[in-house]
N, C-alpha and C positions, 0 to 999 in steps of 0.2 A: 756360644754356639746358638744357631737357630735352625729350625726345620723348614726347608724351602721346597715347595712343590714345583717340579720342573717338567716341562714338555720340550724336549730338545730335538724333535724330529717333526718339522712342520714345513709344508711346501706353500709357496706363494704363487702369485700370478705369473711369475717367471718360469716356473716348471710347466712343461707342456701338459702334465696331468693335473695341475692345480686349477681349481675353479676361478673364474674371473672375479668372484667375490672375495678371494683371498689376497687382499692387499695387506701390506704390513700394518697399516693402521687398524684394519678390521681384525687382523690376527691379535693385535695387542688388546683391542676392546673385548674380544671374546675371552682371552686369557684372564683379564681382570674380572670379567663376569663370572667365570667358573672357579676363581680362586687360585689360578696358576701364578706363581711369583717369579719364575724364570722361564723365558722362551728362547728358542733359537730357530732361525730360518736355515733350512738345509735343502735348498733347491738343487736340482740335478745339475752337477758339473758347473755350477756358477754361483758366485756370491754377489752379483750385481745389485741385488735389492738389500744388501746389508746396511748401506747408509740410510735407507728409508726406514728399516726396522730400528736402527739406533735413534733416529729422530722421533719416531712414534713412541718407542719405549720410554725415552727420556721425558717426553711430554706427559706420559701417563704414570711416571714414577715406577716403572716396571724394569726389572733386571733382564738383561739379554746377553746371549752369546751369539756368535756369527759363524755360520758354517756352510758346508756343502755336503751333498750326498754324491759321492764320486763312484762312478761305475768303472771298475778296472777292466783291463783287456780280457780277463776271464769272465767278465760280466758279473762280478761280485760287487754288491753295493756296500759302501763304507761311509759312515758318518765321521766327518772331520770338523771339530768345533774349536773356535778361536775366541780369545777375549775381546778383540777389537775388529771393527770392519776393515781396517787397513790390512791386518794380518790375513783375514779371510780373502780379501780381494787379491792380495799378492799371491797366495796359494792358488786362487782361482785363475790367475794368469798362467801359472805352471800347468794347471789342468787344461785350460783352454788351448794351450799350445799343442796338446796331445789329442784334442778332440777332432774327429774326422770332419772334413769340410763338406758336410751334408746339409743342404738348406732345409729349414723348417717349412713344411707346407701347412699353413694355418687351416686349410680346409680339412686336413686330416688330424692335426695335432692341436689346433688352437694357437692363439698368439702367445708368444713368450714375452711378457710385458715387463719393462723396467720402469719403476715409478719412484717418486720422492715420498717424503713423510706425510704429505698432504694428499696422496693418491693421484697426483698429477702425473700423466704419462711423460716419461723422458725419452722413451724409444722402445725398440723391439730387438731382441736377440735373434740374429738371422740364422745361426747354426742350430741344428736340432740337438737339444741338450740331453735327450734321453739315451743317446748312443754310448757304447763303451769307449773309453779313451784308449789311446795306444801306449799305455803304461801298465805293467803287471801289478798284481795286488801288493807284493812286497814293497815295490817302489812307491805306490800310492800311500801306503801306511808310513813307510820310513820318511818320506819327504814331508808329510804332514807333521809327524812327531818332531822332525828336525826343526820345523818352524814353530813348535810350541803347542800343537793341537792336542786335544783330547780325541782319541781315535777309537771308534766302536764299530764292530762288524754289525751291519744292519740286518734286522729281521732274519736271524740265522735259521729259524724253523721253517721258513717259506720254501715252497717247491721250485722257486725260480729266483735268480739274482741274489742268492745267499751263498756264503762260503761252502755250506754243506751240499746245496743243490748243484753247484758248479764244479766243486773239486771233490766232494765226497768225503773230505777229511779236513782236519784243522792243521795247517802247516806248522811245523816246529819254529819257534822263535819269531813268529810274526809279531811286529811291534804294535800291539793293540792294548787298550785299557779295559775292554770288556766286550760283551755281546748284547745285542738288543733282541728281545722276543716280540713277535707280532701279537696281536690280540688273541690269536688262536693258539699261541705257544704255551706249553706246559713245562715249567722249569724242571720238575722232577723227572718227567719223561725224557726231556732233552739230555739231562745229565746221565740217565741210565743208558740211553741209546748211543750217546757220543761222549764217552769218558774223557776224551781229549779236551773237552770244553769244561771239565769239572772244576778246574782251578780258576776259571775266568769269572769275574763279576758279571751279574746279569742286570740289565736295565730294561725298562719298558717306557716307550713314548708312543704318541698317537699316530705318527706318520700321517698327519692330517692333510687332506686335500680339499676339504670344505670346512667352513667355520664350526659346524656342529660337532666335528670330530675332535676339536682341540681339547686336550686334557682328558680325553676318554681313558687313555692309559697315561701314567705319569710315574716319575721316580721322585721320592722324597729324600733330599740330601740334608743330613745334619752336619752343618759346616759353620765356619766362622764368617764366611762371605761367599757370594756367588762368584765363581770363576773356575778356570781350568785347573789350576793348582789345587784348590780346595776340593773340587769334585773328584779329581784323581785320588787325593788322599782319602776321601770318603769311600770310593770304590775299593781301595786297598785296606780300609778299616784302620787307618793310622790316626793316632792322636785323639781318640775318642770320636772321630768322625765316622759316619756310616751312610750307606745308600740303601733305601728300601723301595723296590719296585712294587707298584700298585696296579693290579689288573682290574679293569672295569671300574675306574675311579668315579665315573659319572653314570647316571642312569641312562 
């Protein structure tokens, strides 16, 4: 077993809210600098920069997962994490098919940039990625799980785009592996106010939109290797594996 510091909620230049400094190569360099051993890209409703992350991470000797932050029809954000770029891209195709055909106005939202592992621009995503897709929350989670993803409800304590803000409750039998807290979230208060979340594992990631935020929050996984199966076992506390969320991990 080894203890791996992971930040699995990071936005790149592909997300309309991500800074242009957030290329996959820059993300990897910052992760190495602050001692993060596993990263994941979770751009809004797209995994088109997953191949670039794979190339950059391999060059730096860093472990990576590949994901999307999907916004369901109810405007609930969900982290979906895969072991390979191909799996993330395939699920991304399913998500994109349900994305409203609304063009991205760069003057309002900035460019949604697709790059390679050397930061060369390959193109631009024309559809605005921040929108809710035309698939309900249960379908978003179920389809991701069917394809082998680790599924986490994003920033559940936030007053917008969380399962609690949008629905006001935790649906029964929603196929998720855990819930993520934002940097403002308090785990004890969350469980006291929302007992329905009491049995779900909690993680913390940075939700980084600029390089200095990477690793600010992280989760340490004690596992045999980095990957979806091992991380799920750690969240469930199986086989001596464990997951420890770390708030304010960096100054």
